[in-house]
C-alpha positions as CSV (number, residue, x, y, z in Angstrom):
1,M,0.0,0.0,0.0
2,N,1.3,3.4,-0.9
3,K,0.0,7.0,-1.3
4,Q,-0.6,6.5,-5.1
5,F,-2.8,3.4,-4.4
6,L,-4.8,5.2,-1.7
7,D,-5.3,8.3,-3.9
8,G,-6.7,6.0,-6.6
9,L,-8.9,4.1,-4.1
10,A,-10.3,7.3,-2.8
11,L,-11.9,7.9,-6.2
12,T,-13.4,4.4,-6.4
13,P,-16.7,3.6,-4.7
14,H,-16.2,1.2,-1.8
15,D,-17.8,0.4,1.5
16,V,-14.9,-0.8,3.7
17,L,-11.1,-0.6,3.4
18,L,-9.7,-3.9,4.6
19,I,-6.0,-3.7,5.4
20,D,-4.3,-7.0,5.9
21,H,-1.4,-6.1,8.2
22,N,1.8,-7.9,7.6
23,E,4.8,-7.4,10.0
24,N,7.1,-7.2,6.9
25,H,5.3,-4.1,5.6
26,D,5.3,-0.8,7.3
27,L,2.1,1.2,7.2
28,S,3.4,4.0,9.3
29,T,4.8,6.3,6.7
30,P,3.7,9.9,7.2
31,D,1.7,10.0,3.9
32,I,-0.3,6.8,4.6
33,T,-0.8,7.6,8.3
34,A,-2.2,11.0,7.4
35,M,-4.5,9.6,4.7
36,L,-5.9,6.9,6.9
37,A,-6.5,9.3,9.7
38,H,-8.8,11.3,7.5
39,W,-10.3,8.3,5.6
40,T,-14.1,8.8,5.2
41,Q,-15.0,5.1,4.9
42,P,-14.6,2.4,7.6
43,V,-11.2,0.8,7.9
44,L,-10.7,-2.7,9.2
45,Y,-7.2,-4.0,10.0
46,N,-6.7,-7.7,9.8
47,D,-3.6,-9.5,11.2
48,T,-2.0,-11.6,8.5
49,M,-0.5,-14.0,11.0
50,A,-3.9,-14.7,12.5
51,T,-5.3,-15.4,9.0
52,E,-2.4,-17.7,8.2
53,V,-2.7,-19.7,11.4
54,S,-6.5,-20.1,11.1
55,L,-6.1,-21.3,7.5
56,Q,-3.4,-23.8,8.6
57,Q,-5.6,-25.1,11.4
58,G,-8.7,-25.3,9.3
59,N,-10.7,-22.9,11.3
60,P,-13.8,-22.0,9.3
61,E,-15.1,-19.7,12.0
62,F,-12.3,-17.2,11.3
63,G,-13.6,-16.5,7.8
64,R,-17.1,-16.1,9.1
65,A,-16.0,-13.7,11.9
66,L,-14.0,-11.6,9.4
67,A,-17.0,-11.5,7.0
68,G,-19.3,-10.5,9.9
69,Q,-17.0,-7.6,10.8
70,L,-16.9,-6.4,7.2
71,L,-20.7,-6.6,6.9
72,A,-21.1,-4.7,10.2
73,L,-18.9,-1.9,9.0
74,A,-20.5,-1.7,5.6
75,G,-23.9,-1.5,7.1
76,P,-27.1,-3.6,6.7
77,E,-28.0,-2.2,3.3
78,Q,-24.8,-3.8,1.9
79,A,-25.7,-7.3,3.1
80,F,-26.2,-9.8,0.3
C-alpha cells in the first residue's frame, strides 16, 4: 500500500477498506498515516498471521468472523 494506491482508491466507490497487516510491511509512513487518519469510509485492520494460522488449522469460524466484521462496518444495506 502506498499513497498512489490510496489516492486512486479514494476515487473508487467502496464500502470498507480492509487492510491485511503484515509485519514485513510498514504502514506508518507519514503520507499513509495522514491519509488513513482522514479516511471517510470504515477501515478494518486484519492480522496476516492470525489469518495464516487459522487457515493452517482449518478454522472456518475465522472467515465467518471476518465476513461478519466487514458486513457490520459496511452497514445492513450492503448485506447480500
